C-alpha positions as CSV (number, residue, x, y, z in Angstrom):
1,X,0.2,-0.2,0.0
2,X,1.7,3.2,-1.2
3,X,0.2,6.5,0.2
4,X,-1.6,7.0,-2.8
5,X,-3.1,3.7,-3.1
6,X,-6.3,4.5,-1.0
7,X,-7.6,7.9,-0.4
8,X,-10.9,7.8,1.6
9,X,-13.6,10.0,0.3
10,X,-16.2,11.6,2.4
11,X,-19.7,10.1,1.5
12,X,-21.8,12.3,-0.8
13,X,-24.7,12.7,1.8
14,X,-22.2,14.0,4.4
15,X,-21.2,16.7,2.2
16,X,-24.8,17.7,1.7
17,X,-25.5,17.4,5.4
18,X,-22.7,19.6,6.3
19,X,-23.3,22.0,3.7
20,X,-27.2,22.4,4.7
21,X,-26.5,22.3,8.3
22,X,-23.8,25.0,8.4
23,X,-24.7,27.4,5.8
24,X,-27.5,30.1,6.4
25,X,-29.1,29.2,3.1
26,X,-30.5,25.8,3.5
27,X,-32.4,25.7,0.3
28,X,-31.3,26.7,-3.2
29,X,-31.3,30.4,-4.0
30,X,-33.8,29.8,-6.9
31,X,-36.4,28.5,-4.1
32,X,-36.2,31.4,-2.1
33,X,-36.4,33.7,-5.0
34,X,-39.4,32.0,-6.4
35,X,-41.3,32.3,-3.1
36,X,-40.4,35.8,-2.6
37,X,-41.9,36.7,-6.0
38,X,-45.4,35.3,-5.0
39,X,-48.5,37.7,-4.2
40,X,-51.6,36.8,-2.1
41,X,-53.4,35.8,-5.0
42,X,-50.8,33.6,-6.5
43,X,-52.5,30.2,-7.3
44,X,-50.6,27.2,-5.7
45,X,-51.1,23.6,-5.4
46,X,-50.0,20.9,-2.9
47,X,-49.3,17.2,-3.3
48,X,-52.0,15.5,-1.2
49,X,-50.6,13.8,2.0
50,X,-47.2,14.8,1.1
51,X,-45.5,14.5,4.6
52,X,-44.9,11.5,6.7
53,X,-48.2,10.4,8.8
54,X,-48.0,10.7,12.4
55,X,-45.6,13.5,12.5
56,X,-46.2,17.2,13.7
57,X,-45.3,18.5,10.2
58,X,-47.7,16.1,8.8
59,X,-50.5,17.5,10.9
60,X,-49.6,21.1,9.9
61,X,-49.3,20.1,6.3
62,X,-52.6,18.7,6.1
63,X,-54.0,21.8,7.3
64,X,-52.4,24.3,5.1
65,X,-52.1,22.0,2.0
66,X,-56.0,22.6,1.3
67,X,-55.1,26.1,0.3
68,X,-55.3,27.2,-3.2
69,X,-53.7,30.7,-2.9
70,X,-50.6,31.8,-0.9
71,X,-52.7,34.1,1.2
72,X,-55.0,31.2,2.2
73,X,-52.0,28.7,2.9
74,X,-50.5,31.5,5.4
75,X,-53.7,31.6,6.8
76,X,-54.2,28.2,7.5
77,X,-50.8,27.8,9.3
78,X,-48.1,27.7,6.8
79,X,-45.0,29.6,7.4
80,X,-42.8,31.2,4.7
81,X,-40.1,28.8,5.2
82,X,-42.6,25.9,4.7
83,X,-43.5,27.4,1.2
84,X,-39.7,27.5,0.4
85,X,-39.3,23.6,1.7
86,X,-42.4,22.3,0.0
87,X,-41.7,24.2,-3.2
88,X,-38.0,22.8,-3.3
89,X,-39.1,19.4,-2.3
90,X,-41.9,19.5,-5.0
91,X,-44.8,19.0,-2.7
92,X,-45.8,22.6,-3.8
93,X,-46.1,24.2,-7.1
94,X,-47.3,27.6,-8.4
95,X,-50.0,26.8,-10.9
96,X,-51.3,30.3,-12.0
97,X,-51.9,33.9,-10.8
98,X,-49.9,37.0,-10.4
99,X,-46.2,37.0,-9.4
100,X,-43.9,39.8,-9.1
101,X,-41.2,40.3,-11.8
102,X,-38.4,40.4,-8.9
103,X,-38.4,39.1,-5.4
104,X,-40.1,41.4,-2.9
105,X,-37.7,43.9,-1.8
106,X,-39.3,46.2,0.8
107,X,-36.4,48.9,0.3
108,X,-37.5,49.4,-3.2
109,X,-41.3,49.7,-2.5
110,X,-42.5,53.3,-3.2
111,X,-46.0,53.1,-1.8
112,X,-46.1,51.0,1.3
113,X,-50.0,51.5,1.7
114,X,-50.4,48.9,-1.2
115,X,-48.6,46.1,0.5
116,X,-51.1,43.2,1.6
117,X,-50.9,41.0,4.9
118,X,-49.2,38.5,2.8
119,X,-46.7,40.9,1.4
120,X,-45.9,41.7,5.2
121,X,-45.2,38.1,6.1
122,X,-43.1,37.5,3.1
123,X,-41.4,40.8,3.7
124,X,-40.7,39.9,7.3
125,X,-39.2,36.4,6.2
126,X,-37.0,38.4,3.7
127,X,-35.6,40.4,6.6
128,X,-34.9,37.2,8.5
129,X,-32.9,36.0,5.4
130,X,-31.0,39.4,5.3
131,X,-30.1,39.1,9.0
132,X,-28.7,35.5,8.4
133,X,-26.8,36.4,5.1
134,X,-25.3,39.4,6.7
135,X,-23.7,39.8,3.4
136,X,-25.1,43.2,2.7
137,X,-23.0,46.2,3.1
138,X,-24.4,49.4,4.9
139,X,-26.7,51.2,2.4
140,X,-27.4,48.3,0.0
141,X,-30.5,46.2,-0.5
142,X,-29.3,43.3,1.8
143,X,-28.4,45.5,4.7
144,X,-30.2,44.2,7.5
145,X,-30.8,47.2,9.1
146,X,-32.2,48.8,6.0
147,X,-34.6,46.1,5.5
148,X,-35.6,46.1,9.2
149,X,-36.4,49.9,8.7
150,X,-38.3,49.1,5.6
151,X,-40.2,46.3,7.3
152,X,-41.1,48.8,10.1
153,X,-42.3,51.6,7.8
154,X,-44.6,48.9,5.7
155,X,-46.0,47.6,9.1
156,X,-46.9,51.1,10.2
157,X,-48.3,51.9,6.7
158,X,-50.5,49.0,6.8
159,X,-51.8,49.4,10.4
160,X,-52.7,53.1,9.9
161,X,-53.3,53.4,6.0
162,X,-50.9,56.1,5.4
163,X,-47.5,56.5,3.7
164,X,-44.7,56.3,6.2
165,X,-41.8,58.5,5.3
């Protein structure tokens, strides 16, 4: 046995585990981007009984998987990360309805009074992603502090029905 005769390799599943466990982004960027483009009236469809029976996630899934729109899914108990997970695992697909051209960016929204409850939930999720990434530099669209301020303004606009400067 020479030193190059046998080189142990890390099993592929361990590489995936470590990648997902230690990175802030557990799913593909495309999956996050897709979900951040959805509006309250975006029509969706779930795979029936898509989770393992007898688990907590199955019980929640059975409730929110009856939804036909993003707003209904959130109302029935889905969380934004559930949308990303289910979309990536192909338990959920977008079937019709309106979507944004670009992922929701609260900093770029000019009239926050037009935002819906669904937009605020998705916007809060985008803020959590920005905090985890911490890749943004002060002043850009991924700066967590700037996103937090935009989310705060959007929530105040929705609560009082006026544009907050």
